[in-house]
C-alpha positions in Angstrom: 64.5 98.8 87.4 64.8 100.7 84.1 67.3 99.4 81.6 70.8 100.9 82.1 70.9 102.3 78.6 68.1 104.8 79.6 70.6 106.9 81.6 73.9 108.6 80.9 76.8 106.6 82.2 79.3 109.3 82.8 79.6 113.0 82.5 82.5 115.0 81.0 81.2 118.4 82.1 80.7 119.4 78.5 77.7 117.3 77.2 76.7 113.7 77.0 79.3 110.9 77.5 81.3 109.7 74.6 81.3 106.2 73.3 84.9 105.8 74.5 84.1 106.7 78.1 81.1 104.4 78.1 83.3 101.5 76.9 86.0 102.4 79.4 83.6 102.2 82.3 82.2 98.9 81.0 85.7 97.4 80.9 86.4 98.7 84.4 83.3 97.2 85.9 83.8 93.9 84.1 87.1 93.6 86.1 85.1 93.5 89.4 84.7 90.0 90.6 83.9 88.4 93.9 86.8 87.2 96.1 87.5 83.5 95.5 88.4 81.1 98.2 91.4 79.7 96.4 92.6 76.3 97.8 96.2 76.4 99.0 97.4 74.0 96.3 96.1 76.4 93.6 97.5 79.6 95.1 100.4 81.4 93.4 103.7 79.8 94.5 106.6 81.7 95.8 108.9 82.6 92.9 111.8 80.1 92.7 114.4 82.9 92.8 113.1 84.2 96.2 115.1 83.1 99.2 112.1 83.6 101.5 108.7 81.9 101.5 105.5 83.9 100.9 102.8 83.8 103.5 99.4 82.5 102.3 97.8 86.0 102.0 100.9 87.1 100.1 100.5 84.3 97.6 97.0 85.5 97.0 98.3 89.0 96.7 100.8 87.9 94.1 98.1 86.2 92.1 96.0 89.4 92.2 99.0 91.6 91.2 99.7 89.4 88.2 96.0 89.4 87.2 95.8 93.1 87.4 98.9 93.6 85.2 97.3 91.2 82.6 94.0 93.1 82.7 93.0 96.3 80.9 94.1 98.3 84.0 97.7 97.2 83.6 98.1 97.6 87.4 96.3 98.6 90.6 96.5 99.6 94.2 98.0 97.2 96.8 96.4 98.8 100.0 97.1 96.1 102.5 97.1 97.3 106.1 100.5 98.5 107.4 102.7 95.6 108.4 101.3 92.9 106.1 104.3 92.8 103.7 103.4 95.0 100.7 107.1 95.3 99.8 107.5 91.5 99.7 104.5 91.1 97.5 105.7 93.8 95.1 109.1 92.2 95.0 107.5 88.8 94.3 105.6 90.4 91.4 108.9 91.8 90.0 110.5 88.3 90.1 107.4 86.4 88.9 106.8 88.7 85.9 110.2 89.9 84.6 110.3 91.7 81.3 111.0 89.7 78.2 112.3 92.7 76.4 116.0 93.5 77.3 115.5 97.1 76.1 112.6 97.6 78.5 113.3 95.6 81.6 113.7 98.1 84.4 111.3 98.6 87.3 111.4 102.2 88.6 110.5 102.4 92.3 109.6 105.8 93.7 109.7 106.1 97.5 110.3 108.5 100.3 113.9 109.1 101.0 113.9 107.2 104.3 112.7 104.0 102.5 115.2 103.8 99.6 117.9 102.0 101.6 115.2 99.8 103.1 114.1 98.7 99.6 117.7 97.9 98.6 118.1 95.8 101.8 114.8 94.0 101.2 115.8 93.1 97.6 119.1 91.8 98.8 117.6 89.8 101.7 114.8 88.1 99.8 116.4 87.2 96.4 118.8 84.2 96.1 122.4 85.4 95.6 122.7 83.7 92.2 119.7 85.6 91.0 120.4 88.9 92.6 118.8 91.9 91.0 120.9 94.7 89.7 119.8 97.7 91.7 120.8 101.4 91.2 119.9 104.2 93.5 119.2 107.4 91.5 119.6 110.0 94.2 122.2 112.5 95.4 125.6 111.7 93.8 123.9 108.9 91.9 122.0 111.3 89.6 124.6 111.2 86.9 123.3 108.5 84.6 121.3 108.8 81.4 118.3 106.5 80.7 120.4 104.4 78.3 122.5 103.5 81.4 119.6 103.2 83.8 117.7 100.8 81.5 120.5 98.2 82.0 119.5 97.8 85.7 116.7 95.6 86.9 115.6 98.1 89.5 116.1 101.9 89.8 115.3 103.5 93.1 114.5 107.2 93.4 112.6 109.7 95.6 109.4 111.7 95.0 111.5 114.9 95.3 113.9 113.8 92.6 111.0 112.9 90.4 109.2 116.2 90.9 112.4 118.1 90.3 113.0 116.5 87.0 109.4 117.0 85.9 109.6 120.7 86.7 112.8 121.1 84.8 111.3 119.3 81.9 108.4 121.8 81.7 110.8 124.7 81.3 113.3 122.8 79.2 111.0 121.8 76.4 111.0 125.4 75.0 114.7 125.8 74.9 116.4 122.4 74.9 116.6 119.7 72.2 114.9 116.4 72.7 118.3 114.8 73.2 119.4 117.2 76.0 116.1 116.6 77.8 116.6 112.9 77.6 120.1 113.2 79.2 119.2 115.7 81.9 115.8 114.3 82.9 116.1 110.5 82.4 113.3 109.7 84.8 110.6 111.6 83.0 111.9 112.2 79.5 109.5 111.2 76.7 112.0 108.6 75.5 112.3 107.0 78.9 110.1 103.9 78.8 110.0 101.9 82.0 108.8 98.3 82.2 107.0 98.9 85.5 106.7 101.9 87.9 105.9 101.3 91.6 104.9 104.1 93.9 105.7 103.2 97.5 103.8 105.1 100.2 101.7 106.3 97.3 99.7 108.7 99.5 102.7 111.0 98.8 100.9 112.0 95.6 97.5 112.7 97.2 97.6 116.4 96.3 96.6 116.3 92.6 98.1 119.8 92.0 101.5 118.9 93.4 104.5 118.5 91.1 105.3 115.0 92.3 101.7 113.9 91.6 101.8 115.4 88.1 105.2 113.9 87.5 104.1 110.4 88.5 101.1 110.5 86.2 103.3 111.4 83.2 105.8 108.6 83.7 106.0 106.2 80.7 105.5 102.6 81.9 103.9 99.4 80.7 102.7 98.5 84.2 101.9 100.7 87.2 101.4 99.8 90.9 100.5 102.0 93.9 101.4 100.7 97.4 99.9 102.4 100.4 98.2 101.4 103.6 96.3 104.7 103.6 95.0 105.5 100.1 92.8 108.2 101.7 93.5 110.0 104.9 91.3 113.1 104.9 88.8 112.9 102.1 87.8 111.1 98.9 89.6 113.6 96.7 92.9 112.1 97.8 92.0 108.9 95.8 91.9 110.7 92.5 95.7 111.2 92.0 96.2 107.4 92.4 93.5 106.7 89.9 95.1 109.3 87.5 98.6 107.7 87.9 97.1 104.3 87.1 95.3 105.8 84.1 92.0 104.1 85.1 89.5 105.3 82.5 87.2 107.1 82.7 88.0 108.4 86.2 91.5 109.5 85.4 89.9 112.8 84.4 89.1 115.1 87.4 85.8 116.3 86.0 84.5 112.7 85.7 85.8 111.7 89.1 84.5 114.8 90.8 81.0 114.6 89.2 80.4 110.9 89.7 82.1 110.3 93.0 83.5 113.2 94.9 80.6 115.7 94.7 77.9 113.1 95.6 79.8 111.9 98.7 80.0 115.5 99.9 76.2 116.0 99.5 74.2 116.5 102.7 71.3 114.4 101.2 71.8 110.8 102.4 70.7 109.1 99.2 73.2 111.1 97.1 76.0 110.6 99.6 75.3 106.9 99.7 75.3 106.6 95.9 78.7 108.2 95.9 80.0 105.8 98.5 78.7 102.8 96.6 80.4 104.1 93.4 83.8 104.5 95.1 83.4 101.1 96.6 82.8 99.6 93.2 85.7 101.6 91.7 88.1 100.4 94.4 86.9 96.8 94.1 88.0 96.9 90.5 91.4 98.3 91.1 92.4 97.7 94.7 93.3 94.8 97.0 93.1 95.6 100.7 93.5 93.2 103.6 93.6 94.3 107.3 95.3 92.6 110.2 91.8 91.4 111.2 91.1 89.8 107.8 90.7 86.0 107.8 92.0 83.4 105.4 91.3 79.6 105.8 89.2 80.4 108.8 91.9 82.2 110.8 93.6 85.6 110.7 95.8 86.1 107.6 98.7 86.8 109.9 99.3 86.1 113.5 100.5 89.3 115.1 100.3 89.7 118.9 97.2 91.7 119.7 97.1 95.5 119.9 95.4 97.1 122.9 94.5 100.8 122.9 93.7 102.4 126.2 92.8 106.0 127.0 94.9 107.2 129.9 92.9 110.1 131.3 94.7 112.8 133.3 93.5 115.3 135.8 94.9 118.8 135.1 96.4 120.5 138.2 94.6 123.5 139.6 97.0 125.9 137.9 96.7 124.0 134.6 92.9 123.9 134.8 92.7 127.6 135.6 95.0 128.5 132.6 93.0 126.2 130.3 89.7 127.7 131.5 90.9 131.3 130.9 92.2 130.4 127.4 88.9 128.6 126.5 86.8 131.6 127.7 89.0 134.0 125.6 88.7 131.7 122.6 85.0 131.3 122.8 84.5 135.1 123.0 86.7 135.6 120.0 84.9 132.9 118.0 81.5 134.3 118.9 82.6 137.7 117.5 83.5 136.0 114.2 80.2 134.2 114.3 78.2 137.4 114.9 80.0 139.2 112.1 79.7 136.2 109.7 83.5 136.1 109.2 84.2 132.6 110.5 85.5 131.4 107.1 87.6 134.5 106.7 89.3 133.9 110.0 89.7 130.1 109.7 93.4 130.2 110.3 92.9 132.3 113.4 90.3 129.9 114.8 92.8 127.0 114.2 95.4 129.0 116.2 92.9 129.4 119.1 92.4 125.6 119.0 96.2 125.1 118.9 96.6 127.1 122.1 94.0 125.0 123.8 95.7 121.8 122.6 99.0 123.0 123.9 97.5 124.0 127.2 96.4 120.4 127.7 100.0 119.3 127.4 102.1 121.8 129.3 101.7 125.5 130.2 105.1 126.3 128.7 103.9 125.4 125.2 101.5 128.3 124.9 104.3 130.7 125.7 106.6 129.1 123.1 106.8 131.0 119.8 107.1 127.7 118.0 110.8 127.6 117.2 110.6 125.8 113.9 112.7 122.8 112.8 113.4 124.5 109.5 115.0 127.6 110.9 116.7 126.1 113.9 120.4 126.5 113.7 120.2 129.6 111.4 121.8 132.7 112.9 119.5 135.4 114.2 121.1 138.0 111.9 120.6 135.9 108.8 116.9 135.3 109.6 116.4 139.1 110.0 118.3 139.8 106.8 116.1 137.4 104.9 113.0 138.9 106.4 114.1 142.3 105.2 114.3 140.8 101.7 110.5 140.4 101.8 110.3 144.2 101.8 111.1 144.2 98.1 107.5 143.2 97.4 105.1 145.5 99.3 102.1 143.3 98.6 103.8 140.3 100.3 104.6 142.3 103.4 101.1 143.8 103.6 99.6 140.3 103.2 101.7 138.9 106.1 100.9 142.0 108.3 97.2 141.4 108.2 97.5 137.6 108.8 95.8 136.7 112.1 96.8 133.1 112.2 98.4 130.5 109.9 97.3 127.1 108.7 99.9 124.8 107.2 98.8 124.0 103.6 100.4 120.5 103.9 99.2 119.1 107.2 96.3 121.6 107.6 97.3 122.2 111.2 97.6 125.6 112.8 101.1 127.1 113.3 101.9 130.3 115.2 105.4 130.7 113.8 105.4 129.4 110.2 108.4 129.0 108.0 108.2 131.8 105.4 109.5 131.4 101.9 111.4 134.1 100.1 110.4 136.0 98.0 106.8 134.7 97.7 106.0 135.0 101.4 103.9 131.8 101.5 104.5 129.4 104.3 104.2 126.0 106.0 104.8 124.7 109.5 108.5 123.9 110.2 108.2 120.1 110.2 106.3 120.0 106.9 109.0 122.2 105.3 111.6 119.7 106.5 109.7 116.9 104.8 109.2 119.1 101.7 112.9 119.5 101.2 113.8 116.0 102.3 116.8 114.8 100.3 117.6 118.2 98.7 121.4 118.8 98.8 122.2 121.8 100.9 122.6 124.8 98.6 121.1 123.1 95.6 119.7 126.0 93.5 117.5 123.5 91.5 115.6 122.5 94.6 113.2 119.6 94.5 110.9 121.5 96.8 108.1 123.8 95.5 105.9 126.2 97.4 102.5 124.5 98.0 100.7 127.7 97.2 102.4 129.2 94.1 104.6 126.3 93.0 107.7 128.5 93.1 111.1 126.9 94.0 111.8 127.0 97.7 115.2 126.4 99.3 116.4 126.0 102.9 118.7 129.0 102.2 115.7 131.2 101.2 113.6 131.0 104.3 112.8 133.0 107.5 110.0 132.7 110.0 107.1 134.8 111.2 108.8 135.7 114.5 111.6 137.4 112.5 109.2 139.0 110.1 107.5 140.6 113.1 110.8 141.8 114.5 111.5 143.6 111.2 108.0 144.9 110.2 105.8 144.8 113.3 108.0 144.7 116.5 105.0 146.1 118.5 103.1 142.9 117.7 105.6 140.5 119.1 103.7 138.2 121.4 103.7 139.2 125.0 104.9 135.8 125.9 108.0 136.2 123.7 108.9 139.5 125.3 108.2 138.1 128.8 110.4 135.1 128.1 113.3 137.2 126.9 113.0 139.5 129.9 112.8 136.5 132.3 115.8 134.8 130.7 117.8 138.1 130.8 117.0 138.4 134.5 118.1 134.8 135.0 121.5 135.5 133.4 123.0 136.6 136.7 121.6 133.8 138.8 123.7 131.5 140.8 123.3 128.8 138.2 124.8 131.1 135.7 128.2 130.7 137.3 128.4 127.1 136.4 130.9 126.3 133.7 129.4 125.4 130.3 131.6 122.3 130.3 130.7 121.2 133.8 129.1 117.8 134.1 126.0 119.1 135.9 124.9 115.6 136.8 123.9 114.6 133.2 125.8 111.4 133.0 122.6 109.6 132.2 122.1 111.6 129.0 122.3 109.7 125.7 125.2 111.6 124.2 128.8 111.7 125.2 130.6 114.7 126.4 133.6 114.6 124.0 132.1 117.1 121.5 133.3 120.6 120.8 130.9 123.4 121.9 131.0 125.0 118.4 132.1 123.3 115.2 133.1 126.7 113.8 135.3 127.9 116.6 138.4 126.4 118.3 138.0 125.3 121.8 139.8 127.7 124.2 142.4 126.3 126.7 141.0 125.0 129.9 142.2 128.0 132.0 140.6 130.4 129.5 137.3 128.6 129.8 137.5 128.8 133.6 138.2 132.5 133.4 135.3 132.9 131.0 133.0 131.2 133.4 134.1 133.4 136.3 133.6 136.6 134.3 130.1 135.5 133.4 129.4 134.6 137.0 130.3 138.2 138.0 128.4 139.8 135.2 131.5 141.5 133.8 130.8 140.7 130.1 127.9 143.0 129.2 128.9 143.0 125.5 127.8 139.4 125.3 124.2 139.2 126.7 122.9 135.8 127.7 121.3 133.9 124.9 117.6 133.3 125.0 116.1 129.8 125.4 114.9 130.1 121.7 118.5 130.8 120.6 119.8 127.9 122.6 117.2 125.6 121.1 118.4 126.6 117.6 122.0 126.0 118.5 121.1 122.7 120.1 121.1 121.1 116.6 124.7 122.0 115.9 126.2 119.4 118.2 125.5 117.4 121.3 127.2 119.8 123.7 124.9 122.5 122.5 121.9 120.3 123.1 123.1 119.8 126.7 123.3 123.5 127.2 119.8 124.0 125.9 118.4 121.3 128.2 120.3 122.7 131.2 118.7 126.1 130.6 115.3 124.4 130.1 115.8 122.7 133.5 116.1 125.9 135.4 112.5 127.0 135.3 111.1 123.6 134.4 107.8 122.6 135.9 105.9 119.4 135.4 102.5 118.9 134.0 99.7 116.3 134.3 100.7 114.6 131.1 104.4 114.5 131.9 103.6 112.9 135.3 101.3 110.3 133.6 104.0 109.5 131.1 106.6 109.0 133.8 104.1 106.9 135.8 103.5 104.7 132.7 107.2 104.3 132.1 107.7 103.2 135.7 104.9 100.7 135.5 106.1 99.3 132.1 109.7 98.7 133.3 108.7 97.4 136.7 106.6 94.7 134.9 109.3 94.0 132.2 112.6 96.0 132.1 113.3 94.6 128.6 110.3 96.4 127.0 110.9 99.3 124.6 108.6 102.3 124.3 107.7 104.8 121.6 106.5 108.2 122.7 104.8 110.4 120.1 103.9 114.1 120.2 103.0 116.8 117.7 105.0 119.3 119.7 108.8 119.0 119.6 109.0 121.5 122.6 106.9 119.1 124.6 109.4 116.3 123.8 112.1 118.7 125.0 110.4 119.2 128.3 110.0 115.5 128.7 113.7 115.0 128.2 114.5 116.8 131.5 112.9 114.3 133.9 114.0 111.4 131.8 117.6 112.5 132.2 117.1 113.0 135.9 115.8 109.5 136.2 118.6 108.1 134.0 116.2 106.6 131.4 118.3 105.8 128.3 116.5 107.2 125.3 116.9 108.4 121.7 115.2 111.2 119.8 113.7 111.3 116.2 112.3 114.5 114.8 112.3 116.6 111.6 115.1 118.9 112.8 117.6 116.1 112.6 119.5 115.2 109.5 119.0 111.8 107.8 122.1 110.3 109.3 121.3 111.2 112.9 117.8 109.9 112.5 119.1 106.7 111.1 121.6 106.4 113.9 118.8 107.0 116.5 116.6 104.3 115.0 119.5 101.8 114.8 120.5 102.4 118.4 116.9 102.1 119.6 116.4 98.8 117.7 119.8 97.2 118.4 120.9 98.5 121.8 119.1 96.6 124.5 119.8 99.4 127.0 118.0 102.1 125.0 114.5 101.9 126.3 112.6 104.9 124.8 112.4 106.7 121.5 110.9 110.2 121.5 109.3 110.7 118.1 107.8 113.8 116.5 104.4 112.6 115.1 104.8 114.3 111.7 108.4 113.0 111.2 107.9 109.5 112.4 104.4 108.4 111.5 105.3 106.4 108.4 108.0 104.4 106.8 109.9 103.3 109.9 110.1 99.7 111.2 110.2 99.9 115.0 108.9 96.5 115.9 111.3 96.1 118.9 108.9 98.5 120.7 105.8 97.0 122.3 104.6 100.1 124.2 103.4 103.2 122.5 102.5 106.4 124.3 100.5 109.1 122.4 100.9 112.3 124.3 98.3 114.3 122.3 95.6 113.5 119.7 95.9 114.7 116.1 93.1 115.8 113.8 93.7 113.0 111.4 93.3 109.5 113.1 95.2 107.8 110.3 98.3 109.7 111.1 98.1 108.3 114.7 97.4 104.8 113.2 100.5 105.0 111.0 102.6 106.0 114.1 101.3 103.1 116.1 101.9 100.6 113.3 105.6 101.4 113.4 105.5 98.9 116.3 102.4 96.8 115.5 103.6 95.0 112.4 105.0 91.8 111.2 107.8 90.3 113.3 106.4 91.9 116.4 106.9 89.3 119.1 104.9 91.0 121.9 101.4 92.3 122.4 101.4 96.1 121.7 99.9 98.4 124.2 98.9 101.9 123.1 98.4 104.5 125.8 96.5 107.6 124.6 97.1 110.3 127.2 94.0 112.5 127.2 92.7 115.4 129.2 88.9 114.9 129.6 86.5 117.8 129.4 88.8 119.8 127.1 89.3 120.4 123.4 90.8 116.9 123.2 87.3 115.4 123.6 86.2 117.2 120.5 89.3 116.2 118.6 88.6 112.5 119.4 84.9 113.0 118.2 86.1 114.5 114.9 88.6 111.6 114.5 85.7 109.1 114.8 83.7 110.9 112.1 86.6 111.0 109.7 87.5 107.4 110.4 84.0 106.3 109.7 83.9 108.0 106.3 87.2 106.7 105.0 86.7 103.2 106.6 83.3 102.9 104.9 84.8 103.7 101.5 87.6 101.2 102.0 85.6 98.5 103.7 86.5 95.1 102.1 83.2 93.6 103.1 81.3 96.3 101.4 83.5 95.7 98.3 82.6 92.0 98.4 78.9 92.9 98.4 79.4 95.3 95.4 81.3 92.5 93.6 78.2 90.2 93.7 76.3 92.6 91.5 76.1 91.9 87.8 77.7 94.2 85.3 74.3 95.6 84.3 73.5 96.4 87.9 77.0 98.0 88.3 76.4 100.1 85.2 73.1 101.2 86.6 74.8 102.2 89.8 77.1 104.5 87.9 74.5 105.7 85.4 71.3 106.2 87.4 69.6 109.5 87.8 71.1 111.8 90.4 
């Protein structure tokens, strides 16, 4: 082995490394040390002011957290597997190492909106009353304090959206406002706001290095920094960089350095270069990250005793009609893909190819889904006329309209999944899928002109009052291109309007007593309820078809209205029931539910799907069977979602929670559930893992059974294969055992690893 000094240690992109970067790397590598088998009596004790007792792995975690804050890093990444108590360990750190400077004593915790109240509850529950921390929630109506006031609290809780919003305002304000006005208006990010410690919970929220929340987090002024995430990477190695940048880990807090030494080598096709990149990232993580999984052992036994998790594929056999439909779609998709291949335009038509795959994925679930023009959570509840007016506004920019006209498929820039009816932002014309838009604007007050949300493409401000969708864009600019299925559906629904079922009164019970919502809700919150005799007359008129001025609403319109109130939801499901047909996956789900509750009627079940329309379809037979359930998806407001979770967790009669995968894959504690049904596989296996770990976590009292409903010999086989490849890459980079092997190398060997010839 040649001496390490013979090779450059790092590369800035503009010449040889500087002495500073060399020294920074040396200090980072010196922080790498083998894990020590610390005897129980020498482990970090539970802070005296805590009302609970730390578990053994949490005591070791506290010791690591304290050591990292005392090191040159001034913090690190706590990446314990989901459900191992990261919040408790972070709280123990706050109590064990309080500030000694009264003027700089505050810990700022940035978390998704759904977790802020959970943090406040955890702090109250685990700190002795006489030592209770002074907590302030800086969000919504609480955003009225300056930093001079915030610094008097022990803990300030806020959201990523609020942080990003203030950072964006700061960028524009510096040119016009005085230092003092910036300090008052943007207390989280102002140059004079110095926090004692900043904790990023669910730190994967900053994984996009170009996003405002990521840039805002990096520029926070703090003495100590901590990232908390069970998934520091979910798609690729590049997602690790924003965390390193936030922590200011030199020299890899600069993108050029991180990319050249780590990211690019890992992506190389040559095995030796890729392996070198993997070893480097393992060494880097060993120096800044602590990760334990549920399978990790301590003192010769698992670090925590959680009942086992069992994952079982539940294969289904598509019916003859389903198989024929799928085969026709697959043939059509293959022919189209081959044309792209022959012309060498695969990359140019990437979004179109994703859309072809989306159709195949939907066909595996239910035939209805491929005819569904994807009513989006973001535009549900918005009147048809308003969506059309907003679409017309796009016409002010011819370039935007022309760009959308030639689109032959859309890929959401946030979740990277295909979407056939994206939410379109006005005036830029960029888009996301509906559920990702809901998460983008999470916590933004309705009508707030200074929205937290930014367009993922051009970073312009986006608002829930400045959106339309692709379906309404087509109605305005390309009505001839409206999908055949959309036109067919409208014709079919119009022909149904005079059916015998139509004569039923909207307020009639219709045998839905088993539904989860009561009947005492007005049909429309904006209109008075007519007297009973008028309602009866109205029903008779509709039954005789004597009201041509008010055509029957389409299923899509009813779906939008279903968010207004519970009665509207009932009307939508009643219409859905008319032409409802089952599918192989629905039948398998019902079969599983029957088996689960025959064996143990007290068990609770989570059912996840990527497709909210599929969850709608599943609601019909669940109502018919009087299965008490709740629903959790991105179209619901925060209060309704919280109520649904509370009822599921606390009401012993509520047996099922239907969950949208994107809305409910992280941040929720649903450990009362011991059965999980995954209706369809997602491209990213870690999203599914996060969803399952809503149930498989601490304080789970039962073994957790995960049922993955799959259609063999379809596109779902290939998705599962891609999941395995992605899981292998990320798991290898995060492998604690590999990190231990790296840690046994001497500093000179580690320096050679980073500085050897490439």
